[in-house]
C-alpha positions as CSV (number, residue, x, y, z in Angstrom):
1,M,100.4,14.1,140.1
2,N,101.4,14.6,143.7
3,T,99.9,17.6,145.4
4,T,101.0,19.6,148.4
5,K,99.8,22.6,150.2
6,I,101.6,24.8,152.7
7,I,99.2,26.8,154.9
8,N,99.5,29.8,157.2
9,A,103.0,30.7,156.0
10,N,104.6,34.2,156.1
11,L,105.7,34.5,152.5
12,V,108.8,36.6,152.0
13,N,108.8,37.5,148.3
14,E,109.4,40.5,146.0
15,G,109.9,43.1,148.7
16,S,107.0,42.2,151.0
17,I,105.9,39.8,153.7
18,K,102.4,38.5,153.7
19,Q,100.5,35.5,155.1
20,A,99.3,33.1,152.5
21,D,98.9,29.5,151.5
22,I,100.7,27.8,148.6
23,L,99.4,24.9,146.4
24,I,102.0,22.7,144.7
25,E,101.1,20.4,141.9
26,G,103.9,18.2,140.8
27,S,107.0,20.4,140.5
28,F,105.3,23.7,140.3
29,I,103.5,26.3,142.4
30,S,100.0,26.3,140.9
31,R,98.3,28.7,143.3
32,I,99.1,31.3,146.0
33,D,96.0,32.4,147.9
34,T,95.0,33.7,151.4
35,D,93.0,30.5,152.2
36,L,93.4,27.1,150.5
37,S,92.0,25.1,153.5
38,S,89.2,23.7,151.4
39,V,91.6,22.3,148.7
40,T,92.3,18.6,149.2
41,T,96.0,17.6,148.7
42,D,98.2,14.5,149.2
43,N,100.3,16.4,151.7
44,T,99.7,19.4,154.0
45,Y,102.3,21.4,156.0
46,D,101.1,23.9,158.6
47,A,103.6,26.7,158.6
48,Q,102.0,28.7,161.4
49,G,104.5,31.2,162.7
50,K,107.2,30.3,160.2
51,Y,108.5,32.1,157.1
52,L,108.5,30.7,153.6
53,L,111.2,31.9,151.3
54,P,112.1,31.0,147.7
55,G,114.9,28.4,147.7
56,L,118.3,30.1,147.7
57,I,120.4,30.0,144.5
58,D,124.1,29.9,145.3
59,D,126.1,31.1,142.3
60,Q,129.5,30.0,143.6
61,V,130.3,26.7,145.2
62,H,133.2,24.2,144.9
63,F,131.9,20.7,145.5
64,R,135.3,19.0,144.6
65,E,134.1,16.3,142.3
66,P,135.8,14.9,140.3
67,G,139.4,14.4,141.6
68,L,139.2,15.9,145.1
69,T,136.5,13.6,146.6
70,H,138.5,13.2,149.8
71,K,137.3,16.7,150.6
72,A,133.7,16.6,149.4
73,T,131.4,15.2,146.7
74,I,128.5,16.5,144.8
75,Y,126.3,14.1,146.8
76,S,127.5,15.2,150.2
77,E,127.6,18.9,149.6
78,A,124.3,19.1,147.8
79,K,122.7,17.5,150.8
80,A,124.3,20.0,153.1
81,A,123.1,22.8,150.8
82,V,119.5,21.5,150.9
83,A,119.6,21.3,154.7
84,G,120.7,24.9,154.6
85,G,117.8,26.1,152.3
86,I,119.9,26.3,149.1
87,T,117.9,24.6,146.4
88,S,120.1,25.4,143.4
89,F,123.9,25.7,143.0
90,M,126.4,26.7,140.4
91,E,129.6,24.9,140.7
92,M,133.2,25.9,139.7
93,P,135.6,24.2,137.3
94,N,138.7,23.9,139.4
95,T,138.3,20.2,140.0
96,V,140.7,17.5,138.9
97,P,140.8,17.5,136.0
98,N,139.9,21.1,135.4
99,T,136.6,21.5,133.6
100,L,138.1,22.8,130.4
101,T,136.4,20.7,127.7
102,Q,132.7,20.1,126.8
103,D,133.2,16.3,127.6
104,L,134.5,17.0,131.1
105,L,131.7,19.5,131.6
106,Q,129.1,16.9,130.6
107,D,130.7,14.4,133.0
108,K,129.8,16.7,135.9
109,Y,126.2,17.0,134.7
110,D,126.0,13.2,134.5
111,T,127.2,12.9,138.0
112,A,124.9,15.5,139.4
113,A,121.9,13.9,137.6
114,Q,122.5,10.8,139.6
115,H,123.6,12.2,143.0
116,S,122.5,15.8,143.6
117,L,119.6,16.4,145.8
118,A,119.6,20.1,144.8
119,N,119.2,21.7,141.4
120,Y,122.6,22.2,139.6
121,S,124.6,24.0,137.0
122,F,128.3,24.0,136.3
123,Y,130.6,26.7,135.0
124,M,132.7,26.1,131.9
125,G,136.4,26.8,132.8
126,V,138.6,29.1,130.8
127,S,142.4,28.5,130.5
128,N,145.1,30.2,128.5
129,D,144.5,27.9,125.5
130,N,140.9,26.5,125.4
131,L,139.0,29.3,123.8
132,E,137.6,27.1,121.0
133,E,136.1,24.7,123.6
134,V,134.7,27.7,125.5
135,L,132.9,29.1,122.5
136,R,131.0,25.7,122.1
137,T,129.3,26.2,125.5
138,N,125.5,26.0,125.3
139,V,124.2,29.3,126.7
140,Q,120.8,27.8,127.6
141,E,122.1,24.9,129.6
142,V,125.3,26.3,131.3
143,C,125.3,29.1,133.9
144,G,128.4,30.9,132.7
145,L,132.2,30.9,132.1
146,K,134.7,31.1,134.9
147,V,137.9,33.0,134.6
148,F,140.5,32.9,137.4
149,M,142.3,36.2,137.1
150,G,144.2,35.2,140.2
151,S,145.4,31.7,141.1
152,S,143.6,29.8,143.9
153,T,142.8,26.2,144.6
154,G,143.3,24.2,141.4
155,N,145.7,26.8,139.8
156,M,143.5,27.7,136.8
157,L,145.1,31.1,136.4
158,V,144.5,32.9,133.1
159,D,147.3,35.4,132.8
160,N,147.7,35.8,129.1
161,E,146.5,39.3,128.2
162,Q,145.5,38.3,124.7
163,T,143.5,35.3,126.0
164,L,141.7,37.6,128.4
165,R,140.9,40.0,125.6
166,N,139.6,37.2,123.4
167,V,137.4,35.8,126.1
168,F,135.8,39.1,126.9
169,A,135.4,40.0,123.2
170,K,133.9,36.7,122.1
171,S,132.1,35.3,125.2
172,P,128.6,34.1,124.2
173,M,127.5,34.4,127.9
174,L,128.1,35.7,131.3
175,V,131.8,35.7,132.4
176,A,132.4,35.2,136.2
177,T,135.8,36.2,137.5
178,H,138.0,35.6,140.5
179,C,140.0,38.9,140.6
180,E,143.3,39.1,142.4
181,D,146.5,40.3,140.6
182,E,149.0,37.6,140.5
183,A,152.2,39.8,140.2
184,T,151.1,41.8,143.2
185,I,150.6,38.7,145.3
186,R,153.9,37.3,144.3
187,D,155.7,40.5,145.3
188,N,153.9,40.5,148.7
189,L,154.7,36.8,149.3
190,Q,158.4,37.4,148.7
191,R,158.4,40.4,151.1
192,F,156.7,38.4,153.9
193,R,158.9,35.3,153.3
194,E,161.9,37.5,153.7
195,K,160.5,38.7,157.0
196,Y,159.2,35.5,158.5
197,G,160.6,32.6,156.4
198,E,158.2,29.7,156.2
199,E,156.4,30.7,159.4
200,V,154.3,33.5,158.1
201,P,151.5,34.3,160.6
202,I,147.9,33.8,159.2
203,R,147.1,37.4,160.2
204,C,149.3,38.5,157.3
205,H,147.0,36.8,154.7
206,P,145.1,40.0,153.9
207,D,148.3,41.9,153.4
208,I,149.6,39.3,151.0
209,R,146.4,38.9,149.1
210,S,145.9,42.6,149.5
211,E,143.5,45.4,148.7
212,E,145.8,46.5,145.9
213,A,145.8,43.0,144.3
214,C,142.0,42.8,144.4
215,Y,141.4,46.3,143.0
216,K,144.1,46.0,140.2
217,S,142.5,42.8,138.9
218,S,138.8,43.8,139.4
219,S,139.4,47.1,137.6
220,L,141.0,45.3,134.7
221,A,138.0,43.0,134.4
222,V,135.6,45.9,134.5
223,S,137.6,47.8,131.9
224,L,137.6,44.8,129.6
225,A,133.9,44.3,130.0
226,Q,133.2,47.9,129.3
227,E,135.5,47.8,126.2
228,F,133.8,44.8,124.7
229,G,130.3,45.0,126.2
230,T,130.8,41.7,128.0
231,R,128.3,40.5,130.6
232,L,130.6,40.4,133.6
233,H,130.0,39.2,137.2
234,V,132.8,39.8,139.7
235,L,132.8,37.2,142.4
236,H,133.5,37.6,146.2
237,I,134.2,41.3,146.6
238,S,136.4,41.7,149.7
239,T,137.5,45.4,149.8
240,A,135.8,48.7,150.1
241,K,138.0,50.1,147.4
242,E,136.5,47.8,144.7
243,L,133.0,49.1,145.3
244,S,133.8,52.2,143.3
245,L,133.8,50.0,140.2
246,F,130.1,49.1,140.5
247,S,126.9,51.0,140.2
248,S,124.0,51.3,142.7
249,D,121.7,53.4,140.6
250,I,121.1,51.2,137.6
251,P,118.3,48.6,137.7
252,L,119.7,45.0,137.8
253,E,118.2,44.2,134.4
254,E,120.1,47.0,132.8
255,K,123.5,46.2,134.4
256,R,126.3,44.7,132.3
257,V,128.7,44.5,135.2
258,T,127.5,43.0,138.5
259,A,129.1,42.0,141.8
260,E,128.8,39.3,144.4
261,A,129.4,39.3,148.2
262,C,130.1,36.1,150.2
263,L,129.0,35.3,153.7
264,H,132.5,35.1,155.1
265,H,133.4,38.6,154.1
266,L,130.2,39.8,155.9
267,W,130.7,37.7,159.0
268,F,134.4,37.8,159.7
269,N,137.2,40.4,159.6
270,D,140.9,40.4,160.2
271,Q,140.4,40.5,164.0
272,D,139.1,36.9,163.8
273,Y,142.4,35.4,162.5
274,D,143.8,35.1,166.1
275,E,140.9,32.9,167.1
276,K,140.1,31.1,163.9
277,G,143.5,30.9,162.2
278,T,143.6,29.1,158.9
279,L,140.0,28.0,159.2
280,I,139.1,31.4,157.8
281,K,141.9,31.5,155.2
282,W,140.0,32.3,152.0
283,N,141.0,33.8,148.6
284,P,140.3,36.7,148.4
285,A,141.2,37.2,152.1
286,V,138.9,38.3,154.9
287,K,140.1,41.9,155.4
288,T,139.4,44.8,157.8
289,A,136.3,45.6,159.8
290,Q,136.0,48.7,157.6
291,D,135.9,46.5,154.5
292,Q,133.3,44.3,156.1
293,T,131.1,47.3,157.0
294,A,131.4,48.7,153.5
295,I,130.5,45.4,151.8
296,L,127.4,45.1,153.8
297,A,126.4,48.7,153.0
298,A,127.0,47.9,149.3
299,V,124.7,44.9,149.6
300,L,122.0,47.1,151.1
301,D,122.3,49.9,148.6
302,N,122.4,47.6,145.5
303,T,126.0,48.3,144.6
304,I,126.5,44.5,145.2
305,D,123.9,42.4,143.6
306,V,124.1,38.9,144.9
307,L,124.9,37.0,148.1
308,A,126.6,33.6,147.8
309,T,128.9,31.3,149.8
310,D,132.0,30.4,147.8
311,H,131.6,27.1,149.7
312,A,135.1,25.4,149.3
313,P,135.7,22.5,151.7
314,H,139.1,21.0,152.7
315,T,139.8,18.4,155.3
316,L,140.5,19.6,158.8
317,A,144.0,18.1,158.6
318,E,144.7,20.2,155.5
319,K,143.4,23.4,157.0
320,Q,145.5,22.9,160.2
321,Q,148.8,23.1,158.4
322,T,151.1,26.2,158.4
323,Y,150.2,29.3,156.4
324,F,151.8,28.3,153.1
325,K,150.6,24.7,153.2
326,A,147.0,25.3,154.4
327,P,144.7,25.6,151.4
328,S,142.2,28.5,151.1
329,G,138.5,28.0,151.4
330,G,135.9,26.6,153.8
331,P,132.5,25.0,154.0
332,L,129.5,27.3,154.2
333,V,126.3,26.1,152.4
334,Q,124.7,24.5,155.4
335,H,125.0,27.6,157.5
336,N,124.7,30.4,155.0
337,L,121.0,31.2,155.4
338,V,120.9,30.8,159.2
339,A,123.9,33.2,159.4
340,L,122.1,35.7,157.2
341,L,119.0,35.3,159.4
342,E,121.3,36.0,162.4
343,M,122.2,39.3,160.8
344,Y,118.5,39.9,160.4
345,H,118.1,39.4,164.2
346,Q,121.0,41.8,164.7
347,E,119.0,44.3,162.6
348,K,121.8,44.5,160.0
349,I,119.6,43.4,157.0
350,T,115.9,42.7,156.4
351,L,114.3,39.4,155.4
352,E,113.2,41.0,152.1
353,K,116.8,42.1,151.3
354,I,118.1,38.6,152.0
355,V,115.6,37.1,149.6
356,E,116.3,39.7,147.0
357,K,120.1,39.1,147.1
358,A,120.1,35.3,147.6
359,C,117.1,34.2,145.6
360,H,115.6,36.8,143.2
361,H,118.8,38.4,141.9
362,P,120.8,35.2,141.1
363,A,117.7,34.1,139.2
364,Q,117.5,37.4,137.3
365,L,121.2,37.9,136.8
366,F,121.8,34.4,135.4
367,E,118.4,34.3,133.6
368,V,117.4,31.1,135.4
369,D,114.2,29.7,134.0
370,C,111.2,29.9,136.5
371,R,113.1,29.8,139.8
372,G,114.1,32.2,142.5
373,F,110.6,33.6,143.2
374,L,107.3,32.6,144.9
375,R,105.2,32.8,141.8
376,E,102.4,30.8,140.3
377,G,103.9,28.7,137.4
378,H,107.4,28.8,138.9
379,Y,109.1,25.7,140.2
380,A,108.3,25.0,143.8
381,D,111.8,25.6,145.2
382,L,110.9,26.7,148.7
383,V,112.5,26.9,152.2
384,L,110.6,27.1,155.4
385,V,112.4,28.7,158.4
386,D,111.6,29.1,162.1
387,L,113.1,32.4,163.2
388,N,112.8,31.5,166.9
389,A,114.4,28.1,167.2
390,P,117.9,28.5,168.7
391,W,120.6,25.8,168.0
392,T,124.3,25.5,168.2
393,V,126.6,24.3,165.5
394,Q,128.4,21.2,166.8
395,T,130.5,18.5,165.2
396,D,127.6,16.0,165.4
397,N,125.2,18.3,163.4
398,I,127.6,19.4,160.7
399,L,126.7,17.7,157.3
400,Y,129.8,18.6,155.2
401,Q,131.9,15.6,154.3
402,C,134.9,17.5,155.7
403,G,133.2,17.4,159.1
404,W,134.0,20.9,160.3
405,S,132.7,24.5,160.1
406,P,134.1,27.9,160.9
407,F,130.8,28.4,162.8
408,E,131.4,25.5,165.2
409,G,130.3,26.7,168.6
410,T,128.1,29.5,167.2
411,T,124.4,29.6,168.3
412,F,122.0,30.7,165.7
413,Q,118.5,31.9,166.5
414,S,116.9,30.4,163.3
415,Q,116.5,27.0,161.8
416,V,115.7,25.7,158.4
417,T,112.8,23.2,159.0
418,H,111.8,22.2,155.5
419,T,113.3,22.5,152.0
420,F,111.3,21.7,148.8
421,V,113.2,21.1,145.5
422,S,110.9,21.3,142.5
423,G,107.9,20.4,144.7
424,H,109.7,17.5,146.4
425,C,110.1,17.8,150.2
426,A,113.8,16.9,150.2
427,Y,114.5,17.9,153.8
428,A,112.1,18.0,156.8
429,D,113.1,18.5,160.5
430,G,116.5,16.9,160.1
431,Q,115.5,14.1,157.8
432,F,116.2,13.7,154.0
433,D,114.0,12.2,151.4
434,E,116.4,11.2,148.6
435,S,113.8,9.5,146.4
436,R,114.0,12.3,143.8
437,Q,117.1,14.2,142.6
438,G,117.4,17.8,141.7
439,S,117.2,19.1,138.1
440,R,119.6,20.7,135.7
441,L,119.0,24.5,135.7
442,Q,117.9,26.0,132.4
443,F,118.5,29.5,131.3
444,K,116.3,31.9,129.3
445,R,118.8,33.0,126.8
446,E,118.8,33.2,123.0
447,A,120.9,30.4,121.5
448,T,124.1,31.5,119.8
């Protein structure tokens, strides 16, 4: 059994920061102590001055395989994620073909088993007519069900009211939703087409995919969850108005309805469209500075439970098209943690809160088995960061297959120096060790 120790690290875990050493035996943390210098191991990493975090768990990514591999692959994006300190990801079903059967779902797991450097899970997709397949999903081996209550890349819209009611009534597991009201968006599109024709300015995107569209859909999802007692997780909250739907005064373990915020809604606002253009075209749209401020406040006061990326790459040529032709989404997994750490440097968020929202809470919310914490007996999913190592995002250091980033030209104060996936040092100082792949996430849920 391979053994590793990390010494002199500042551990950020469960609401505190303390200096300690960690002993890794095989895939697991076997001991956390103030001094393990006398313990002989195969590998030793001196983390003097650095901070050791649990590996991030990203509950929303789009890695584009199968069918859209000109944009990205599980292999390429998992590597970028690991370089960014994300050790586990949960990937969405709007690939080609859509992940709407158990066989197609298993195909994704088979691909990841061969090619993913990070740990992985995949959502089962819901359509207007696949409920029987959905109900066959193994709750202990699949992160959740994904329902698009608004169309986005892949067009998996579920707009049949009875289907929605059946899914919420019968779901054996967590339901994650993309919430934007389709009728509202169509009406807005028509209005802006009449004004601008096919040359709609990108700055109109948040008016087309509007606050009203988001709130109308999110409130419907929450009402259905409350009616049926469904475990609901609303993804990528983009408006201040939606925050009234969620609670800040209930402990996470007691919540039946939870919410996620994504990096781009914390970093960008509608004033950035003039500079970034369609590079920051996302669904739901980046909205006002007031929305941006309110979302961060909701992260801090526990109204919003999880931080994620909604990593969704497209080629640069695709993104540089006009408003109607440019697809929504952008690559984020490599730069998510360093951007959050930049917000720490700006005194907007603490290290403890970053770890709570990006590591602890995803593990608790999805009931991930033995990950998301620095605990003895847990998998050694770890990320080591240097908070004082400035670097600038440039084309030659972007790892996404698409080759671009909305952060290009941005200087970050912090670097990810090492990432351990189940005890394996998969990334160290810019170099990858691909001799071991990540593992399929398991979930501590009762079988149905």
